C-alpha positions as CSV (number, residue, x, y, z in Angstrom):
1,M,0.0,0.0,0.0
2,T,2.8,2.4,0.8
3,K,5.9,3.0,-1.4
4,E,9.5,3.6,-0.7
5,P,10.8,7.2,-1.3
6,G,11.6,7.6,-4.9
7,A,9.2,5.0,-6.1
8,E,7.0,5.7,-9.1
9,N,3.8,7.6,-8.2
10,V,4.8,8.2,-4.6
11,W,3.0,11.6,-4.8
12,R,-0.8,11.2,-5.3
13,G,-3.9,13.1,-4.7
14,W,-5.5,12.7,-1.3
15,R,-8.4,10.8,-2.8
16,A,-6.3,8.0,-4.2
17,A,-4.0,7.9,-1.2
18,T,-6.9,7.7,1.3
19,E,-8.7,5.0,-0.7
20,D,-5.7,2.7,-0.3
21,A,-5.0,3.7,3.3
22,L,-8.6,3.0,4.4
23,Y,-9.9,0.3,2.2
24,G,-6.9,-1.4,0.5
25,P,-5.4,-4.7,1.7
26,G,-4.5,-4.2,5.3
27,G,-6.2,-0.8,5.3
28,F,-7.5,0.9,8.4
29,Y,-11.2,-0.1,8.0
30,R,-10.2,-3.8,7.5
31,R,-8.4,-3.9,10.9
32,P,-10.0,-6.5,13.3
33,E,-10.9,-3.9,16.0
34,G,-13.1,-2.0,13.6
35,P,-13.9,1.8,13.8
36,A,-15.2,1.5,17.4
37,G,-11.6,0.8,18.4
38,H,-10.6,4.3,17.4
39,F,-13.5,6.7,17.7
40,R,-16.9,6.9,19.3
41,T,-20.0,7.6,17.1
42,S,-23.6,8.2,18.2
43,V,-24.2,4.5,17.7
44,H,-21.5,3.7,20.4
45,A,-22.6,6.5,22.7
46,S,-26.0,5.1,23.5
47,A,-28.6,2.5,22.5
48,L,-31.0,5.4,22.4
49,F,-29.6,6.2,18.9
50,A,-30.5,2.8,17.5
51,A,-33.9,2.9,19.2
52,A,-34.6,6.3,17.5
53,V,-33.6,4.9,14.1
54,A,-35.9,2.0,14.8
55,R,-38.8,4.5,15.4
56,L,-37.9,6.2,12.2
57,L,-38.1,2.8,10.4
58,C,-41.5,2.3,11.9
59,R,-42.7,5.7,10.6
60,V,-41.4,4.8,7.1
61,D,-43.2,1.5,7.4
62,E,-46.5,3.3,8.1
63,A,-45.9,5.8,5.3
64,L,-45.3,2.9,2.9
65,G,-48.6,1.2,4.0
66,R,-46.9,-1.5,6.0
67,P,-45.5,-3.5,3.1
68,E,-45.0,-7.3,3.2
69,R,-41.3,-6.8,3.2
70,L,-39.6,-3.8,4.8
71,D,-35.9,-3.1,4.0
72,F,-33.4,-1.6,6.4
73,A,-29.9,-0.9,5.0
74,D,-27.1,0.2,7.3
75,L,-24.6,1.8,4.9
76,G,-21.1,1.9,6.3
77,A,-22.0,-0.6,9.0
78,G,-18.7,-0.8,10.8
79,R,-19.2,-4.1,12.7
80,G,-23.0,-4.1,12.5
81,E,-23.6,-2.2,15.8
82,L,-26.4,0.0,14.4
83,V,-28.3,-2.6,12.5
84,T,-28.1,-5.0,15.4
85,G,-29.5,-2.3,17.8
86,V,-32.3,-1.4,15.3
87,L,-33.5,-5.0,15.0
88,A,-33.5,-5.4,18.8
89,A,-35.6,-2.2,19.2
90,L,-38.2,-2.9,16.6
91,P,-41.7,-4.2,17.6
92,A,-41.9,-8.0,17.0
93,E,-44.4,-7.6,14.1
94,V,-42.2,-5.1,12.3
95,A,-39.0,-7.0,12.9
96,A,-40.6,-10.1,11.4
97,R,-41.2,-8.3,8.1
98,T,-37.8,-6.5,8.1
99,R,-35.0,-7.5,5.8
100,A,-31.8,-6.1,7.3
101,Y,-28.6,-5.4,5.4
102,A,-25.2,-4.4,6.7
103,V,-23.2,-2.8,3.9
104,E,-19.4,-2.8,4.7
105,L,-16.1,-3.7,3.0
106,A,-14.7,-5.4,6.0
107,D,-15.4,-9.1,6.7
108,R,-18.6,-10.2,8.4
109,P,-18.2,-10.4,12.2
110,A,-18.4,-14.0,13.4
111,D,-21.1,-13.3,16.1
112,L,-23.4,-11.1,14.0
113,D,-27.2,-11.8,14.2
114,G,-28.0,-14.4,11.5
115,R,-31.0,-12.3,10.3
116,I,-28.6,-9.6,9.0
117,E,-27.3,-10.0,5.4
118,W,-23.7,-8.8,5.2
119,R,-22.9,-7.2,1.8
120,D,-20.1,-5.1,0.3
121,E,-22.6,-3.0,-1.7
122,L,-26.3,-2.0,-1.5
123,P,-29.0,-4.2,-2.9
124,D,-30.2,-3.1,-6.3
125,A,-33.7,-2.1,-4.9
126,L,-34.8,-1.1,-1.5
127,T,-38.3,-0.4,0.0
128,G,-37.8,1.1,3.4
129,L,-35.0,3.0,5.1
130,L,-31.4,3.4,4.0
131,F,-29.3,4.9,6.8
132,A,-25.7,6.1,6.3
133,N,-24.3,7.1,9.7
134,E,-20.8,8.7,9.3
135,W,-20.4,7.1,5.9
136,L,-20.0,10.0,3.6
137,D,-17.1,11.5,5.7
138,N,-15.1,8.4,4.8
139,V,-15.8,8.6,1.1
140,P,-12.3,9.8,0.0
141,V,-11.9,13.3,-1.6
142,D,-9.2,15.3,-3.1
143,V,-7.9,18.5,-1.5
144,A,-7.5,21.8,-3.2
145,E,-5.2,24.7,-2.2
146,T,-4.7,28.2,-3.6
147,D,-1.2,28.8,-4.8
148,P,0.8,32.1,-4.5
149,A,-0.7,33.2,-7.9
150,G,-4.3,32.7,-6.6
151,V,-4.8,29.5,-8.6
152,P,-6.5,26.4,-7.0
153,R,-4.3,23.4,-7.3
154,R,-4.7,19.7,-6.3
155,V,-2.8,18.9,-3.2
156,L,-0.5,15.8,-3.6
157,V,0.6,13.7,-0.6
158,A,3.3,11.1,0.1
159,P,2.8,8.0,2.2
160,D,4.3,9.8,5.2
161,G,1.8,12.7,5.0
162,T,4.1,15.2,3.4
163,E,2.3,17.5,0.9
164,R,3.1,19.5,-2.1
165,L,0.9,21.3,-4.7
166,G,0.1,19.5,-8.0
167,E,-1.6,20.6,-11.2
168,P,-4.3,23.3,-11.4
169,L,-7.8,22.1,-11.1
170,E,-9.9,21.7,-14.2
171,G,-13.0,19.8,-15.4
172,P,-15.7,18.5,-13.0
173,A,-13.6,19.0,-9.9
174,A,-13.0,22.7,-10.7
175,D,-16.7,23.1,-11.6
176,W,-17.7,21.6,-8.2
177,L,-15.3,23.8,-6.3
178,A,-16.6,26.9,-8.1
179,R,-20.3,26.0,-7.3
180,W,-20.0,24.6,-3.8
181,W,-16.7,25.8,-2.2
182,P,-15.3,28.8,-4.0
183,L,-11.7,29.4,-2.8
184,P,-10.4,32.9,-2.2
185,A,-7.3,34.1,-4.0
186,E,-5.3,34.2,-0.8
187,P,-2.4,31.6,-0.8
188,G,-3.0,28.6,1.5
189,A,-6.8,28.6,1.4
190,R,-7.9,25.0,1.2
191,A,-11.1,23.0,0.4
192,E,-12.1,19.4,0.1
193,I,-13.6,18.6,-3.3
194,G,-16.9,16.8,-2.4
195,L,-17.9,15.6,-5.8
196,P,-17.2,11.9,-5.1
197,R,-19.5,12.2,-2.1
198,D,-22.2,13.7,-4.2
199,L,-21.9,10.9,-6.7
200,A,-21.9,8.3,-4.0
201,W,-24.9,9.7,-2.3
202,A,-26.9,10.0,-5.6
203,A,-26.0,6.4,-6.4
204,A,-27.3,5.3,-2.9
205,V,-30.5,7.2,-3.3
206,R,-31.1,5.5,-6.7
207,R,-31.2,2.2,-4.9
208,V,-34.3,3.3,-2.9
209,E,-37.4,2.5,-4.9
210,R,-39.7,3.8,-2.2
211,G,-38.9,5.0,1.3
212,L,-36.3,7.3,2.9
213,A,-32.5,7.7,2.5
214,V,-30.8,9.3,5.5
215,A,-27.2,10.5,5.8
216,V,-25.8,11.6,9.2
217,D,-22.4,13.3,9.4
218,Y,-20.2,16.2,10.4
219,T,-21.2,19.0,8.0
220,H,-20.8,22.6,6.9
221,A,-22.7,24.8,4.5
222,L,-22.1,27.1,1.6
223,G,-21.1,30.5,2.8
224,A,-19.6,29.1,6.0
225,R,-17.0,26.7,4.8
226,P,-13.9,26.3,6.9
227,P,-11.1,28.5,5.3
228,F,-8.5,25.8,5.6
229,G,-10.6,22.7,5.1
230,T,-11.3,19.9,7.7
231,L,-9.1,17.0,6.7
232,T,-7.9,15.2,9.8
233,G,-7.0,11.8,11.2
234,F,-8.1,9.7,14.2
235,R,-6.2,6.9,16.0
236,E,-7.1,5.2,19.3
237,G,-9.7,7.8,20.2
238,R,-7.4,10.8,19.6
239,E,-7.3,13.3,16.7
240,T,-4.0,13.1,14.8
241,A,-2.4,14.3,11.7
242,P,-3.8,12.5,8.6
243,V,-1.2,10.2,7.3
244,P,-2.2,7.8,4.4
245,D,-0.3,4.7,5.6
246,G,-3.2,2.7,7.0
247,T,-2.5,3.4,10.7
248,C,-5.3,6.0,11.2
249,D,-8.7,7.0,10.0
250,I,-8.7,9.8,7.5
251,T,-11.8,11.9,7.4
252,A,-13.2,15.3,6.4
253,H,-16.5,17.1,7.1
254,V,-19.2,16.8,4.5
255,A,-20.8,19.4,2.3
256,L,-24.3,18.0,2.9
257,D,-26.0,20.8,1.0
258,A,-24.1,19.6,-2.1
259,C,-25.1,16.0,-1.4
260,A,-28.7,17.1,-0.9
261,A,-28.8,18.6,-4.4
262,A,-27.3,15.5,-5.9
263,G,-29.7,13.2,-4.0
264,A,-32.7,15.3,-5.0
265,A,-31.7,15.1,-8.7
266,A,-31.4,11.3,-8.4
267,A,-34.8,11.1,-6.8
268,N,-36.3,13.8,-9.0
269,T,-37.5,15.8,-6.0
270,E,-36.8,19.1,-4.2
271,A,-33.5,19.2,-2.4
272,P,-34.1,18.8,1.4
273,G,-32.5,21.1,3.9
274,P,-30.3,19.2,6.4
275,L,-31.5,19.1,10.0
276,T,-29.3,19.1,13.1
277,Q,-29.1,15.8,14.9
278,R,-30.6,17.6,17.9
279,A,-33.7,18.5,15.9
280,A,-34.0,15.1,14.3
281,L,-33.6,13.1,17.5
282,R,-36.1,15.3,19.4
283,A,-38.6,14.6,16.6
284,L,-37.9,10.9,17.3
285,D,-38.6,11.3,21.0
286,V,-35.0,11.6,22.3
287,T,-35.2,14.7,24.4
288,G,-32.7,14.4,27.4
289,V,-35.4,15.6,29.8
290,R,-34.5,14.7,33.4
291,P,-37.0,12.5,35.2
292,P,-39.1,14.1,38.0
293,L,-37.3,14.1,41.3
294,A,-40.3,12.6,43.0
295,L,-39.6,9.4,41.1
296,A,-36.5,9.0,43.3
297,T,-38.8,8.4,46.2
298,T,-41.4,6.2,44.7
299,D,-39.1,4.2,42.4
300,P,-35.4,4.7,43.1
301,A,-34.2,2.1,40.6
302,G,-36.4,3.5,37.9
303,Y,-35.2,7.0,38.7
304,V,-31.6,6.0,38.3
305,R,-32.3,4.3,34.9
306,A,-34.3,7.3,33.7
307,L,-31.5,9.6,34.8
308,A,-28.9,7.6,32.9
309,R,-31.1,7.6,29.8
310,A,-31.5,11.4,30.1
311,G,-27.7,11.8,30.3
312,E,-27.2,9.7,27.2
313,A,-29.9,11.6,25.3
314,A,-28.2,14.9,26.4
315,E,-24.9,13.7,24.9
316,L,-26.6,12.7,21.6
317,T,-28.2,16.1,21.3
318,A,-25.6,18.4,22.8
319,P,-24.8,21.7,21.1
320,G,-21.1,21.8,20.1
321,G,-21.0,18.0,20.1
322,L,-23.1,15.1,18.5
323,G,-26.2,17.3,18.5
324,D,-24.6,19.5,15.8
325,F,-24.3,16.6,13.3
326,G,-26.2,17.1,10.1
327,W,-29.1,14.8,9.1
328,L,-29.9,14.7,5.4
329,L,-33.3,13.1,4.8
330,Q,-34.2,12.3,1.2
331,P,-37.7,10.8,0.7
332,V,-38.3,8.7,-2.4
333,G,-41.9,8.1,-3.5
334,L,-43.3,9.4,-0.2
335,D,-45.4,12.5,0.5
336,G,-43.0,14.3,2.7
337,T,-40.5,13.1,5.3
338,P,-41.9,10.7,8.0
339,L,-40.1,12.4,10.8
């Protein structure tokens, strides 16, 4: 995966380098400990998250008229934590009709629920809910940087993380940058070119025949893009410099507004506006409201359990934390969003 200094093509764009580092043989996402060994997502923070997704699946089920078979696809499934939690939280009647898919490049975990179909790509057609939690941020992207003459150029990277500027941007990448992340002329301004994520999300939405596609991720919006980009790495729970050698996660925040436009074009609908996770989870009855103090007297054990749930809900919806994640909800063949 890595090459010795001086080897041919040692300098590559961040997209190609990240693809190998994360998903190539021996890549970060193929390691046995899985993503949970290095960072904590909403899925790992609390079972309340999977329960909320299960409630959303039930609402999609109702909007679809309770079909004979209801699909749930967990895209970027890690080790199957979310899909496992969703199946456990579903009412028995809905679970009996649910066909569950975990979509992930890594090998199937040995102890995964036998009801879950493990795949390396989405099924051709889904009727139900497609849920992509922190998937788009790991779709590799190239990085652009403005040179001293004010020209946006592709950033090249070596296996040790050293960078240099490459060729000026042109074609679809340049068009995407001009539309969704215009770079100022000041030298050193940086952006991540989100076109591969737009294409990936549009392709995912096209697999939904009827139902809802949801993407949840770190996000930013046009007019408020970070001036130097967001590319970073994570290893063993700590943020670190992004080095494309397979030893760390490499991630960047997602321009969900651009993905929304691409998904809407794929579904032939209006582009939805992303919600915060805080707003989405509150609509799914995750509020973080503390239990009444009187419960401590009448049911001490119940009070402790309710207090713990409130703390977990508060973490999932906290401003400045998980609550600021963006939720992109793209209905397909439905009248509105069942949220």
